[in-house]
TIVEXPA-408641 format. One record per residue (C-alpha): residue in one letter; z, x, y. Coordinates in steps of 0.25 Angstrom, whole numbers, padded with zeros to 4 digits, always signed. Each point is the difference from the previous one (the first is absolute). Layout:
// TIVEXPA-408641
AZXY
...
This chain:
// TIVEXPA-408641
M+0130-0042-0162
A-0013-0006-0004
S-0007+0012+0006
S+0008+0010-0008
H-0003-0008-0013
R-0015+0000+0003
S-0001+0015+0002
S-0007+0008-0011
P+0010+0004-0011
V-0007+0013-0002
P+0003+0010+0010
P-0011+0008+0006
S-0001+0014-0006
K-0011+0009-0006
S+0001-0007-0013
S-0003-0013+0007
D-0013+0007+0006
A-0004+0005-0014
F+0003-0014-0005
I-0009-0006+0010
K-0011+0010-0003
R+0001-0003-0014
E-0001-0014+0003
V-0012+0002+0008
D-0006+0009-0011
S+0003-0010-0010
A-0007-0011+0008
K-0012+0008+0001
R-0001+0002-0015
F-0002-0015-0001
R-0011-0001+0011
P-0014+0003-0004
V-0006+0013+0004
Q-0008-0002+0013
S-0008+0011+0007
L-0005+0000+0014
P-0013-0008+0003
D-0012+0008-0002
V-0010+0000+0011
C-0012+0001-0009
P+0004-0006-0014
K-0013+0002-0006
E-0002+0014-0003
P-0011+0007-0008
T+0010+0011-0005
G+0014+0000-0004
D+0007-0007-0011
P-0008-0012-0004
N+0012-0006-0006
S+0009-0002+0012
L+0013-0006-0002
C+0000-0010+0011
D-0011-0008+0008
S+0006+0002+0014
P-0007-0008+0012
S-0009+0008+0009
L+0003+0000+0015
V-0015+0001+0002
A-0005-0010-0010
D+0010-0010+0002
Q+0002+0001+0015
H-0009-0012+0003
R+0005-0008-0012
W+0009-0012+0004
T+0015+0001-0005
I+0012-0008+0003
Y+0004+0010+0011
H-0012-0006+0008
S+0007-0013+0001
K+0004-0003+0014
V+0006-0014-0001
N+0015-0002-0003
L+0005-0011-0009
P+0006-0009+0011
A-0012+0001+0008
A-0008-0005-0012
L+0010-0011-0003
N+0000-0004+0015
D-0015-0002+0000
P-0003-0006+0014
R-0012-0006-0005
L+0008-0010-0008
T+0000-0014+0007
K+0014-0004-0005
R+0012+0008-0003
E+0005-0003-0014
S+0015+0000-0001
D+0000+0001-0015
F+0007+0013-0006
F-0012+0004-0008
T-0010-0001+0010
K+0009+0007+0011
T+0002+0011-0010
W-0012+0002-0008
G-0011-0006+0009
Q-0007-0013+0001
D-0009+0002-0012
F+0012+0000-0010
V+0001-0015-0001
D-0015-0002+0001
I-0004+0008-0013
E-0003-0010-0011
V+0009+0003-0012
V-0008+0001-0013
P+0007-0009-0010
S+0005+0007-0012
L-0006-0001-0013
Y+0013+0000-0008
L+0008-0010+0008
P-0002-0015+0000
Q-0003-0008+0012
I+0013-0007+0005
S-0001-0013+0007
K+0010-0011+0004
E-0001-0007-0013
F+0008+0011-0007
F+0012-0003+0009
V+0000-0016-0002
T+0009+0001-0012
Y+0010+0009+0007
Q+0000-0009+0013
Q+0003-0012-0009
E+0012+0008-0006
I+0006+0005+0013
V-0001-0012+0008
Q+0012-0007-0007
R+0008+0013+0001
E-0003+0001+0015
K+0005-0014+0003
I+0013+0003-0007
H+0002+0013+0008
E-0002-0007+0013
R+0010-0010-0004
C+0010+0010-0004
K-0001+0007+0014
T+0003-0013+0007
I+0013-0002-0009
C+0005+0014+0000
P-0001+0007+0014
P-0001+0016-0001
K+0013+0007-0001
D+0005+0008+0013
T+0000+0014-0005
F+0004+0007+0013
D+0013+0002+0005
R+0004-0008+0011
T+0007+0011+0006
L-0011+0010+0000
L-0009-0011+0005
H+0009-0002+0011
T+0002+0014+0003
H-0015+0002+0000
D-0002-0011+0010
K+0010+0006+0009
S-0006+0013-0001
R-0014-0006+0003
T+0007-0007+0012
D+0005+0013+0005
L-0014+0007-0001
E-0006-0011+0007
Q+0008+0004+0013
V-0008+0013-0001
P-0013-0001+0009
K-0012+0000-0009
I-0006+0012+0008
F+0010+0009-0007
L-0005-0005-0014
K-0015+0002+0002
P-0006+0011-0009
D-0008+0006+0012
F+0013+0001+0009
A-0001+0013+0009
L+0008+0003+0012
E-0011+0009+0005
D-0009-0012+0003
P+0003-0004+0014
L-0001-0015-0003
T+0010+0001-0011
F+0009+0010+0008
N+0000-0010+0012
A+0003-0012-0009
V+0012+0007-0006
L+0005+0008+0013
P-0004-0008+0012
W+0000+0008+0013
S+0007-0010+0007
H+0013+0004-0007
F-0001+0014+0006
N-0004-0003+0014
T+0012+0004+0009
T-0006-0001+0014
G+0003-0012+0010
G+0015+0000-0001
K+0000-0006-0013
G+0005+0011-0008
N+0013-0007-0006
R-0009-0011-0005
D-0010+0009-0006
A+0011+0009-0007
A+0006-0013-0006
S-0014-0004-0005
S-0002+0014-0006
K+0013+0000-0007
L-0003-0014-0005
L-0013+0005-0006
Q+0007+0011-0007
E+0009-0009-0006
K-0011-0009-0004
L-0007+0011-0007
S+0013+0005-0007
H+0002-0015-0005
Y-0014+0000-0006
L+0003+0014-0007
D+0013-0006-0006
I-0007-0012-0005
V-0011+0009-0007
E+0010+0010-0006
V+0009-0012-0005
N-0013-0005-0007
I-0003+0013-0005
A+0013+0002-0006
H+0000-0013-0006
Q-0013+0003-0007
I+0005+0013-0005
S+0013-0007-0005
L-0009-0010-0008
R-0007+0012-0007
S+0011+0010-0001
E+0000-0002-0016
A-0015+0004-0001
F+0002+0011+0010
F+0012+0007-0008
H-0007-0003-0013
A-0013+0008+0005
M+0009+0011+0005
T+0007+0001-0014
S-0013+0000-0007
Q-0006+0011+0009
H+0009+0011-0007
E-0005-0004-0013
L-0015+0000+0005
Q+0003+0014+0005
D+0004+0005-0013
Y-0012-0007-0007
L-0009+0007+0011
R+0006+0014-0003
K-0002-0001-0015
T-0014-0005+0002
S-0003+0011+0010
Q+0005+0011-0010
A-0009-0007-0011
V-0012+0000+0009
K+0003+0015+0004
M+0000+0004-0015
L-0012-0008-0003
R-0008+0007+0012
D+0005+0014-0005
K-0006-0003-0014
I-0013-0006+0006
G-0001+0012+0010
Q+0001+0010-0012
I-0010-0008-0008
D-0009+0000+0012
K+0001+0015+0002
V-0001+0004-0014
M-0011-0009-0006
C-0008-0006+0012
E+0000+0009+0012
G-0008+0011-0007
S-0010-0010-0005
L-0002-0007+0013
K-0001+0013+0007
V-0011+0004-0009
L-0008-0013+0003
R+0003+0002+0015
L-0006+0014-0001
S-0012-0005-0008
L-0003-0010+0010
T+0002+0010+0011
R-0009+0009-0006
N-0011-0010-0002
N+0001-0004+0014
C-0001+0014+0004
I-0012+0001-0008
K-0006-0012+0006
A+0003+0004+0014
Y-0007+0014-0003
N-0012-0007-0006
K+0000-0009+0011
L+0000+0011+0011
K-0010+0007-0008
L-0009-0012-0001
M+0002-0002+0015
A-0004+0015+0003
T-0013-0003-0009
V-0003-0013+0008
H+0002+0008+0013
Q-0012+0009-0004
T-0009-0012-0003
Q-0007+0000+0013
P-0003+0015+0001
T-0005-0001-0015
V-0009-0012+0004
Q-0006+0007+0011
L-0003+0012-0009
L-0007-0009-0010
L-0008-0007+0011
S-0005+0014+0005
T-0006+0002-0014
S-0005-0014-0001
E+0009-0003-0011
F+0001-0015+0003
V+0005-0004-0014
G+0011+0010+0000
A+0004-0004+0014
L+0000-0015-0004
D+0008+0003-0012
L+0010+0008+0007
I+0002-0011+0011
A+0001-0011-0011
T+0011+0008-0007
T+0007+0003+0013
Q+0000-0015+0003
E+0005-0004-0013
V+0011+0010+0001
L+0004-0005+0014
Q+0000-0014-0005
Q+0008+0002-0013
E+0008+0013+0001
L+0001+0003+0015
Q+0002-0014+0005
G+0009-0001+0012
I-0001+0015+0003
H+0001+0000+0016
S-0008+0012+0002
F-0012-0005-0008
R+0000-0014+0007
H-0013+0004+0007
L-0007+0008-0011
G-0005-0013-0007
S-0008-0005+0012
Q-0005+0014+0002
L-0005+0001-0014
C-0007-0013+0002
E-0007+0004+0012
L-0004+0013-0007
E-0005-0008-0011
K-0009-0008+0009
L-0005+0013+0006
I-0003+0005-0014
D-0008-0013-0002
K-0009+0003+0012
M-0001+0014-0004
M-0005-0004-0014
I-0010-0010+0006
A-0005+0011+0009
E+0000+0010-0011
F-0008-0009-0009
S-0010-0003+0011
T-0002+0015+0002
Y-0001+0002-0015
A-0011-0011-0001
H-0008+0006+0012
S+0001+0014-0006
D-0004-0005-0014
L-0012-0009+0004
N-0005+0009+0011
R+0000+0014-0007
P-0014+0005-0005
L-0006-0008-0011
E-0005+0013-0007
E+0014+0004-0004
E+0003+0000-0015
C+0014-0005+0002
Q+0000-0015-0001
I+0015-0002+0004
L+0006+0007+0012
E+0014+0005-0002
E+0004-0009-0011
E+0015+0003+0000
R+0000-0004+0015
L-0007-0013-0003
V+0010-0004-0011
S+0012+0004+0009
L-0005-0009+0011
V-0003-0012-0010
F+0014+0001-0005
G+0006+0000+0014
L-0008-0012+0004
L+0003-0007-0013
K+0015+0003+0002
Q+0000-0006+0015
R-0008-0012-0005
K-0012+0004+0009
L-0010-0007-0009
N-0011-0001+0010
F-0003+0015+0001
F-0013-0002-0008
E-0006-0008+0012
I+0001+0014+0008
Y-0009+0006-0011
G-0009-0012+0001
D-0002+0002+0015
E-0003+0015-0002
I-0010-0004-0010
I-0008-0008+0010
V+0000+0011+0010
T-0004+0011-0009
A-0011-0009-0006
K-0006-0001+0014
N+0002+0015+0002
I-0007+0003-0013
I-0013-0007+0004
K+0001+0006+0014
Q+0001+0014-0005
C-0011-0002-0010
V-0009-0005+0011
V+0004+0011+0010
N-0003+0011-0011
T-0013-0006-0004
V-0005-0002+0015
S+0004+0015+0003
Q-0010+0005-0011
I-0012-0008+0005
E-0007+0007+0011
E-0009-0012+0004
I+0013-0007+0005
D+0004+0004+0014
T+0015-0003+0001
D+0001+0002+0015
V-0010-0011+0002
V+0004-0009-0011
V+0015-0001+0001
K+0004-0012-0009
L+0001+0003-0014
A-0006-0013-0004
D-0013+0003+0008
Q+0000+0014-0006
M+0001-0006-0014
R-0012-0009+0003
M-0009+0011+0004
M+0001+0006-0015
N-0011-0003-0010
F+0002-0006-0013
P+0002+0014-0008
Q+0010+0005+0011
W+0008-0014+0000
F+0000-0001-0015
D+0006+0014-0001
L+0010-0004+0010
L+0004-0013-0007
K+0001+0008-0013
D+0010+0010+0007
I+0008-0012+0005
F+0001-0006-0014
S+0004+0013-0006
N+0011+0002+0010
F+0005-0014-0002
I+0001+0003-0015
L+0008+0012+0003
F+0008-0008+0010
L+0003-0011-0010
K+0004+0010-0011
R+0010+0006+0009
I+0006-0013+0004
K+0001-0004-0014
A+0007+0013-0004
T+0010-0002+0011
L+0002-0015-0002
N+0002+0003-0015
V+0012+0009+0003
I+0006-0010+0009
R-0002-0011-0010
R+0005+0009-0011
V+0013+0002+0008
V+0002-0015+0002
L-0002-0003-0014
L+0010+0010-0004
V+0010-0005+0009
L-0003-0014-0006
D+0002+0005-0014
K+0012+0007+0004
N+0006-0012+0005
Q-0003-0008-0012
R+0006+0011-0009
S+0012+0001+0008
K+0002-0015+0000
E-0001-0001-0015
L+0010+0012-0002
G+0009-0006+0010
D+0001-0013-0008
T+0002+0007-0013
S+0011+0009+0004
A+0007-0011+0007
Q+0001-0008-0012
K+0004+0012-0009
N+0011+0006+0009
S+0006-0011+0008
A+0010-0004-0011
K+0004+0015-0003
D+0001+0003+0015
S+0009-0012+0004
T+0009+0003-0012
I+0003+0014+0004
D+0001-0002+0015
A+0010-0012-0002
E+0009+0008-0009
L+0001+0012+0010
V+0003-0009+0011
Y+0011-0007-0008
L+0007+0013-0004
A-0001+0005+0015
H+0006-0013+0005
E+0011+0000-0010
G+0004+0015+0004
M-0002+0005-0014
F-0006+0013-0004
I-0014-0001-0004
S+0001+0011-0010
D+0010-0008-0008
A-0009-0011-0002
F-0013+0008-0002
S-0002+0013-0008
E-0006+0011+0007
G-0014-0001-0006
D+0000-0015+0003
L+0003+0002+0014
L-0010+0011+0002
S-0011-0009-0007
A+0004-0012+0009
A-0001+0008+0013
A-0013+0006-0004
Y-0006-0013-0004
S+0005-0006+0013
A-0006+0011+0008
S-0013+0000-0007
Q-0001-0015+0002
R+0002+0002+0015
N-0011+0011+0001
L-0010-0009-0008
S+0003-0012+0009
P-0010-0001+0011
D+0011-0007+0009
S+0012+0009-0003
E+0004+0011+0009
P-0004+0015-0003
S+0011+0007-0009
S+0001+0012+0009
S-0003+0003+0015
D-0007+0013-0005
S-0013-0007-0001
V-0002-0001+0015
S+0010+0011+0004
E-0011+0011+0001
P-0012-0005+0009
E-0007+0012-0002
C-0002-0002-0015
T-0006-0014+0003
T-0009+0006+0010
D-0005+0011-0009
S-0003-0009-0012
S-0007-0011+0008
S-0008+0008+0010
S-0004+0011-0009
K-0015+0004+0003
E-0002+0007-0013
Q+0001-0012-0008
T-0012-0001-0010
S-0008-0012-0004
S+0009-0003-0011
S+0009-0007+0009
I-0011-0010+0002
T-0002-0003-0014
P+0006-0013-0005
G+0012+0008-0005
G+0002+0006+0014
I-0001-0013+0007
D+0010-0006-0009
I+0010+0010+0004
M-0003-0003+0015
I+0002-0015-0002
G+0014-0004+0004
E+0008-0012-0002
D+0000-0003+0015
I-0015-0005+0000
K+0004-0015-0001
L-0013-0007-0001
S-0003-0012-0008
E-0010+0000-0011
L-0008-0010+0008
E-0001+0009+0012
L-0004+0012-0008
G-0010-0008-0007
R-0006-0005+0012
L+0000+0014+0007
A-0008+0005-0012
N-0010-0011+0001
N-0001+0003+0015
I-0003+0014-0003
Q-0011-0003-0010
D-0006-0010+0010
L+0000+0011+0010
L-0009+0008-0009
Y-0009-0013+0000
S+0001-0001+0015
A-0005+0015+0001
S-0012-0003-0008
D-0003-0012+0008
I+0002+0008+0013
C-0010+0011-0005
H-0010-0011-0004
D+0002-0007+0014
R-0002+0013+0007
S-0013+0002-0008
V-0005-0014+0003
K+0002+0003+0015
F-0007+0013-0001
L-0012-0008-0007
M+0000-0011+0010
A+0000+0010+0011
R-0013+0007-0006
A-0006-0014-0003
K+0000-0005+0014
D-0014+0004+0003
G-0006-0005-0013
F+0001+0014-0007
L+0004-0005-0013
E-0010-0011-0001
K-0011+0010+0003
L+0003+0008-0013
N-0010+0000-0011
S+0004-0003-0014
T+0003+0014-0004
E+0009+0003+0012
F+0007-0013-0002
V+0002+0002-0015
A+0006+0014+0003
L+0009-0006+0010
S+0004-0011-0009
R+0003+0009-0011
L+0008+0009+0009
M+0009-0012+0004
E+0001-0005-0014
T+0005+0013-0005
F+0010+0001+0012
L+0005-0015-0004
L+0002+0004-0014
D+0007+0013+0003
T+0010-0007+0010
E+0002-0011-0011
Q+0003+0010-0010
I+0010+0007+0009
C+0007-0012+0006
G-0002-0010-0012
R-0005-0011+0008
K-0014-0005+0006
S-0001+0000+0015
M-0010-0010+0005
S-0003+0004+0014
L-0010+0011-0003
R-0005-0008-0012
G-0003-0011+0009
A-0006+0008+0011
L-0009+0006-0011
Q-0003-0013-0005
S-0004-0005+0014
Q-0009+0012+0002
A-0006-0002-0014
N-0003-0014+0003
R-0007+0004+0013
F-0007+0011-0008
V-0004-0010-0011
N-0006-0010+0011
R-0008+0012+0007
F-0004+0005-0014
H-0005-0014-0004
E-0007-0003+0013
E-0007+0013-0001
R-0005-0002-0014
K-0003-0014+0002
T-0008+0003+0012
K-0007+0011-0007
L-0004-0009-0012
S-0005-0011+0010
L-0009+0010+0006
L-0005+0005-0013
L-0003-0014-0005
D-0007-0003+0013
N-0009+0012-0002
E-0002-0002-0015
R-0014-0003-0004
W+0004-0003-0015
K-0008+0010-0006
Q+0004+0009-0012
A+0007+0012+0005
D+0001+0014-0006
V+0013+0003-0005
P+0005+0014+0005
A+0008+0009-0010
E+0013-0001+0007
F+0000-0015-0002
Q-0003+0001-0014
D+0012+0010-0001
L+0008-0010+0008
V-0003-0011-0011
D+0003+0010-0011
S+0014+0003+0005
I+0003-0015+0000
S-0005-0001-0014
D+0010+0011-0004
G+0012-0009+0004
R+0003+0005+0014
I-0004-0006+0013
A-0002+0011+0010
L-0010+0007+0009
P-0005+0012-0008
E-0002+0013+0007
K-0014+0004+0003
K-0007+0009-0011
T-0007+0012+0005
G-0013+0003-0007
A-0015+0002+0002
P-0008-0011+0006
E-0010-0001-0012
E+0012-0002-0009
R+0006-0012+0008
K-0012-0009+0002
P+0002-0015+0003
T-0003-0009-0011
D-0006-0014+0000
F+0012-0007-0007
L+0015+0000+0001
V+0005+0002-0014
V+0013-0007-0003
D+0006+0000-0014
G-0014+0002-0006
Q-0006-0011+0008
K-0011+0002+0011
Y+0002-0007+0014
A-0011+0000+0010
V+0007-0001+0013
V-0002+0000+0015
G+0006+0011+0009
T+0010-0010+0006
V+0007-0002-0014
L+0001+0015-0002
L+0007+0001+0013
L+0008-0013-0003
I+0005+0007-0013
R+0004+0012+0008
I+0008-0009+0010
I+0007-0007-0012
L+0004+0013-0005
E+0006+0004+0014
Y+0008-0013+0000
C+0006+0004-0014
Q+0002+0014+0004
C+0008-0004+0012
V+0009-0009-0009
D+0003+0013-0008
S+0003+0008+0012
I+0008-0011+0008
P+0006-0009-0011
S+0007-0009+0011
I-0013-0006+0004
A-0005-0004-0013
T+0001-0015+0003
D-0007+0001+0013
M-0011+0009-0006
L-0001-0011-0011
T-0002-0011+0010
R-0010+0009+0009
L-0008+0004-0013
S-0001-0015-0004
D-0005-0003+0014
L-0010+0011-0001
L-0005-0004-0014
K-0001-0015+0005
Y-0008+0005+0012
F-0010+0007-0008
N-0002-0011-0009
S-0002-0011+0011
R-0008+0010+0009
S-0009+0004-0012
C-0002-0015-0003
Q-0004-0003+0014
L-0010+0011+0001
V-0007-0002-0014
L+0002-0014-0005
G+0001-0005+0014
A-0012+0009+0004
G+0008+0005+0012
A-0007+0014-0002
L-0013-0006+0005
Q+0006-0001+0014
V+0010+0012-0001
V-0008+0010-0006
G-0014-0006+0001
L-0004-0001-0014
K-0013-0009-0002
T+0006-0007-0012
I+0012+0000-0010
T-0007+0005-0013
T+0005-0002-0014
K+0003+0015+0000
N+0009-0002+0012
L+0007-0011-0007
A+0002+0008-0013
L+0004+0012+0007
S+0011-0008+0007
S+0005-0006-0013
R+0001+0014-0006
C+0008+0005+0012
L+0009-0012-0002
Q+0002+0003-0014
L+0004+0014+0003
I+0011-0004+0009
V+0004-0010-0010
H+0001+0011-0011
Y+0010+0008+0009
I+0009-0012+0004
P+0009+0001-0013
V+0001+0015+0003
I+0004-0003+0014
R+0010-0011-0004
A+0006+0010-0011
H+0002+0010+0011
F+0007-0009+0010
E+0008-0006-0011
A+0006+0013-0004
R+0005+0002+0015
L+0005-0014+0003
Q+0014-0005-0003
P+0001-0011-0010
K+0003-0010+0010
Q-0013+0003+0007
F-0009-0002-0012
S-0003-0014+0005
M-0009+0007+0010
L-0010+0005-0011
R-0005-0014+0000
H-0009+0004+0011
F-0008+0008-0010
D-0002-0012-0009
H-0005-0008+0012
I-0010+0011+0004
T-0005+0002-0015
K-0003-0015+0000
D-0007+0001+0013
Y-0008+0011-0005
H-0004-0007-0013
D-0004-0012+0008
H-0009+0008+0009
I-0006+0007-0012
A-0003-0013-0006
E-0006-0005+0013
I-0009+0012+0000
S-0004-0003-0014
A-0003-0015+0003
K-0008+0005+0012
L-0009+0008-0009
V-0002-0012-0010
A-0002-0009+0012
I-0011+0009+0005
M-0007-0001-0013
D+0003-0014-0002
S-0008-0003+0013
L-0011+0008-0004
F-0001-0008-0014
D+0001-0013+0008
K-0012+0005+0009
L-0009+0005-0011
L+0003-0010-0012
S-0002-0012+0009
K-0015+0004+0001
Y-0001+0003-0015
E-0011-0007-0007
V-0002+0001-0015
K-0015+0005-0001
A-0007+0013-0003
P-0001+0012+0002
V+0012+0005-0008
P+0009+0005+0005
S+0000-0008+0013
T+0001+0006+0014
C+0013-0007+0001
F+0006+0007-0011
R-0006+0013+0004
N+0007-0001+0014
I+0013-0004-0007
C+0000+0012-0009
K-0004+0009+0012
Q+0012-0005+0008
M+0009+0002-0012
A-0005+0015-0001
K+0003+0002+0014
M+0014-0006-0001
H+0003+0009-0012
E-0006+0012+0007
A+0009-0003+0012
I+0013-0002-0007
Y-0001+0008-0013
D+0004+0014+0006
L+0011-0007+0008
L+0007-0009-0009
P+0005+0004-0014
E-0008-0005-0012
E+0010-0011-0004
Q+0000-0006+0014
T-0015+0000+0000
Q-0001-0007-0013
M+0009-0011+0005
L-0007-0001+0013
F-0014-0002-0007
L+0006-0010-0010
R+0004-0008+0012
I-0013+0002+0006
N-0007-0004-0013
A+0009-0013-0001
S-0005-0003+0014
Y-0015+0002-0004
K+0002-0008-0013
L+0006-0012+0009
H-0012+0000+0009
L-0010+0002-0011
K+0006-0012-0008
R+0000-0008+0013
Q-0015+0003+0003
L-0004-0003-0015
A+0007-0013+0000
H-0008-0003+0013
L-0013+0004-0007
N+0004-0008-0012
V-0002+0012-0009
V+0007-0001-0013
N+0002+0009-0012
D-0010-0008-0008
G-0009+0012-0004
G-0011-0005+0009
P-0009+0009+0009
Q+0009-0001+0012
N+0012+0003-0009
G-0008+0012-0005
L-0003+0005+0014
V+0015-0001+0005
T+0004+0007-0013
A-0010+0011+0004
D+0006+0001+0014
V+0014+0000-0005
A-0003+0011-0010
F-0006+0008+0011
Y+0012-0002+0009
T+0009+0004-0012
G-0007+0012-0003
N-0001+0006+0014
L+0015-0003+0002
Q+0005+0006-0013
A-0009+0012+0003
L+0009+0003+0012
K+0010+0012-0002
G+0013-0005-0005
L-0005-0014-0003
Q-0006+0002-0014
T+0012-0007-0007
L+0001-0011+0010
D+0000-0014-0007
L-0009-0008+0008
N+0001-0013-0009
M-0013-0006+0006
A+0000-0012-0010
E+0009-0007+0010
I-0012-0003+0009
W-0004-0011-0010
E+0013-0007-0002
Q+0000-0013+0006
K+0012-0007+0006
R+0006-0011-0008
């Protein structure tokens, strides 16, 4: 009966099937539209405004979800790590941490303590006492019926007779133990003559079981009788319930019919359009994905084709693009699982190929003939290699070029030596095998031409290196500039477009999620502009996916554009290079700046290498003292050649190299030492053979002095002319003054001019030459003093005596040197650095020494006459005849002195010298007159002395140049007070 009422009130029919279908369809209407999960959700093409964001099986396959949970709830609750089982309900049901969590007190509820319940407890205590007293006075009323209780006790007593095994919930006769307990085998065993007894036992068992059944049935009937009213009431209400259910079923059927019609008319078509749109978009994505897979499948053949034409940049770009596609758009594709590692290995191979290609390029560029006009070899190839190396962060490629520079510099010198030796017939290459030995067999002109050839080749070599390194450095600087501009543009565009982009994308996602028609929310123009804006932003963004797979779908197009050999030089211009710069050259500004500096340092290193090889070439030739044996003309030519080379390399590279300059300075020092020793030895020999007699002045020496007077210190060229027109003169005319000189001084002036000319030719030795020239002038001064004043010439040359003419001639020679010291000082001062001006004090010391020497010679001349006056005037007697013999001898000696020095010394110096001699004469005469007690009293003795003095005065003033000399003879009569 219950089952009949529980059956479905609606009979199964076609209408019910339709009803169920409509019910399902109506249920679908209220569920959000879902599509199949897309394998590659991020698609470069298709509808950018997708209606749902479905999970990706590829992208989400490694992401943890609730389905990865492996522990059930009972296992989590029955944690074996717990030391104690909690019996509390909450900990058993919700875990141990349920009661351990500290409950944060509410900010809106007060803190309740026991003090809040004190008043209540006080009020309830009295009521509780009254209640307890009432319980003792009035026992509880027995509400149960004694009869029912008695019946219940009786039924319970009857049930207690039933064995407990029958009342167990797991009672099952198929269990052997249970079966043996209920039906023991002993009651069924008929063997042994005990059949009657066993049969009685079986019958007794059957009756016992029947008795148990009766007891149970009686109790069941009793229980049913107790609940009969409720049972019949339920049966009566069942009919009413069936009527209610029938009416409800009819109402539900009508409602479902209406909902089905609404779903069919208003919802089914729209939802179908959405499903078809999603299906179409998925198909487009699948097609593009397959098209992209086909393009990626052609990556390796395309890379091989690019490598065959040495298009490393194109190959690397294609590999980078493919790697990006594999990681972003084709992630999880099983057929491409090994392609990434294969491309990585191919990229490593390209690295090695680029290094080898750059090494080959460097070797070809530096070892081609220097006579070629083209300074840069295959500029397009070089730019491509540099871009590839920068892309792969191979920033030490310039070291390969530096190593090749060293090898090529060695080969340049070797080839120059071989070419020069092959043109010299005197050198037998079969006998002399080593190039160094062959080079040492050259004379100076041959070796000088070889050095000039080496220097010219090095200049061309450095120009070629500079042109190549400029191309490399320009590429690096353009990449640096591109990175800076991209960074600035990226920051600006991100700030301007972030707000607009986020607004449009958020609206589209919301509409798609809600299942609304996007065309209803946006007008057609707004939708197109929004889509175009979103696509443009993705194309401009360096991290976004390409908008279409067509960019890499045609590998032959990439090959043609990147490997074209008809590319003109315009591609190497800054604009062309800027086009070649990609966003994937991820080098920091610090790395690019350091690389540019290293390339510039490589140019400096190239200059240093050329100078070092030149130094080794010079040292190889200087081993046998060849350079020390050069005369001044040859060494000056060598020095000028090296200075020119140094200036040219400095102009090319922009920095001074010190190795060759140091070698030149070292050789110059050796040259200066030898130069100075030769001239000092020559001067010493000249002084040792000098007889201190006036020498004739050849015309060439006069021309030499005249050239100095014109303001330039240089050795003039020899003038050709008839001998009678170029006769020697007695004096050397300098600035209108006549100088009587000895031959040694003429040669000394020429030597001084040689020192000055060397400074002009070799500016680097100015300080050394100044020191050596100072030493030479000091040596001449001291040596001439020893020979003349010290009378050393008597033993060295064999002179009988040192005459006043020798002394005057020596003084005049010294005066000539003193005249030229300021000129020499000015010459050196113009060629010294300001910090070296302190060395000019040597000329001040030399000038003082020369003036002291000249003063000593003048004092010597005065001393000679002083001793003569002392000798003659000590015997003077005032007596007739007048003039006396003493004064006659004095005047005779004074005339000889004047005759000896007048032609040698200028008139002013002669007058000064005779004034000093006259003062000495007056001193001795005055002393003798005082000794003779002759006073100026007008007496006879006074008259005789006056006549002698007048004779002396007349003779002295009669000498040439002394007419106006103020003798002041009245001083001889003045007495000391």
